C-alpha positions as CSV (number, residue, x, y, z in Angstrom):
1,M,12.1,-6.5,-5.0
2,K,15.1,-4.4,-6.8
3,N,17.1,-2.7,-4.3
4,S,17.7,1.0,-5.7
5,H,16.3,3.9,-5.0
6,S,14.2,4.6,-8.3
7,N,11.1,2.8,-5.9
8,Y,11.3,6.3,-4.2
9,Y,11.3,9.5,-6.0
10,N,13.8,11.9,-3.3
11,T,11.9,14.7,-4.2
12,N,12.6,16.8,-0.7
13,G,15.7,16.1,-0.7
14,L,16.2,13.3,2.4
15,T,20.0,12.2,2.6
16,G,21.5,9.4,5.2
17,G,18.9,7.1,7.7
18,E,16.5,9.3,6.6
19,L,16.3,8.8,2.6
20,K,17.7,4.8,3.5
21,N,13.9,4.8,5.8
22,A,12.1,6.3,2.8
23,V,13.3,3.8,0.4
24,R,13.2,1.3,2.8
25,N,9.2,1.7,3.1
26,A,8.5,2.6,-0.3
27,T,9.5,-1.1,-1.4
28,N,8.0,-2.3,1.6
29,Q,4.5,-0.1,0.3
30,E,5.5,-1.6,-3.7
31,T,6.1,-5.1,-2.0
32,K,2.5,-5.7,-0.1
33,I,0.4,-4.3,-2.8
34,L,1.7,-6.4,-5.2
35,R,1.5,-9.3,-3.0
36,F,-2.4,-8.1,-2.4
37,F,-2.8,-8.1,-6.0
38,V,-1.4,-11.7,-6.3
39,Y,-3.9,-13.0,-3.7
40,N,-6.9,-11.0,-4.8
41,P,-6.8,-11.5,-8.4
42,G,-9.2,-8.2,-9.9
43,L,-9.4,-4.8,-10.8
44,F,-9.0,-2.4,-8.0
45,T,-8.3,1.5,-7.7
46,S,-5.7,3.5,-5.5
47,E,-7.6,3.7,-2.7
48,E,-9.9,0.9,-2.8
49,I,-5.8,-0.8,-2.1
50,Q,-5.5,1.7,0.3
51,F,-8.4,0.9,2.1
52,K,-7.7,-3.0,1.9
53,C,-3.4,-3.3,2.1
54,S,-4.7,-1.3,5.3
55,L,-2.6,1.7,4.4
56,M,-4.6,4.3,5.7
57,Q,-1.7,5.9,7.3
58,T,0.2,5.5,3.8
59,P,-0.8,9.4,1.7
60,L,-2.9,8.2,-1.5
61,T,-0.2,9.4,-3.3
62,S,2.7,6.9,-1.9
63,I,-0.2,4.2,-3.0
64,R,0.0,5.9,-6.6
65,R,3.5,5.8,-6.9
66,A,3.7,2.4,-5.9
67,L,1.0,1.7,-8.4
68,T,3.0,3.7,-10.8
69,N,6.0,2.1,-10.1
70,L,4.4,-2.1,-9.9
71,S,2.9,-0.8,-13.5
72,N,6.6,0.5,-15.1
73,G,7.8,-2.6,-13.9
74,G,5.4,-4.9,-15.5
75,F,3.8,-6.3,-12.3
76,I,0.7,-4.8,-12.9
77,R,-1.6,-2.8,-15.1
78,K,-3.5,0.8,-15.8
79,T,-7.0,-0.7,-16.8
80,D,-9.6,1.2,-18.8
81,V,-11.5,0.2,-16.4
82,M,-12.9,3.4,-14.0
83,K,-14.7,3.4,-10.8
84,K,-15.9,5.8,-8.5
85,G,-13.9,7.8,-6.4
86,M,-14.4,9.4,-3.0
87,Y,-14.6,12.5,-4.5
88,G,-17.1,11.2,-7.0
89,K,-14.7,11.2,-10.3
90,P,-13.9,8.3,-11.7
91,I,-10.5,6.9,-10.9
92,H,-8.7,4.0,-13.3
93,A,-8.7,0.7,-12.0
94,Y,-5.3,-1.4,-11.8
95,Q,-5.4,-5.5,-12.2
96,L,-2.2,-8.0,-11.9
97,I,-0.1,-8.9,-15.4
98,A,0.1,-12.3,-15.7
99,E,2.8,-14.3,-13.6
100,G,5.7,-14.4,-15.0
101,Q,6.9,-10.9,-16.1
102,G,8.5,-8.9,-14.6
103,E,11.3,-8.8,-11.6
104,M,10.5,-8.2,-8.6
105,F,12.0,-10.5,-6.1
């Protein structure tokens, strides 16, 4: 994954070691999620990813940030497929884009 602060949105003004740790955590989350998609073809929502990637201690907003970053990077895509979320509302599912697109590693 590219080494930059672009995968973590520093809206809380972290600096120094705290910022470095936050960037590392965000990068690790994205890597874990992308690997999941590579080894598990299909359509998955942010909530399913949180559960299936054992990221239950990770805020759902962080999962969604990772999915957005991976989508913007050309690794996965947000589909028009909607699944029922935990609050009964439909939410979008994501899927892996064909291998060779984007620059993750």
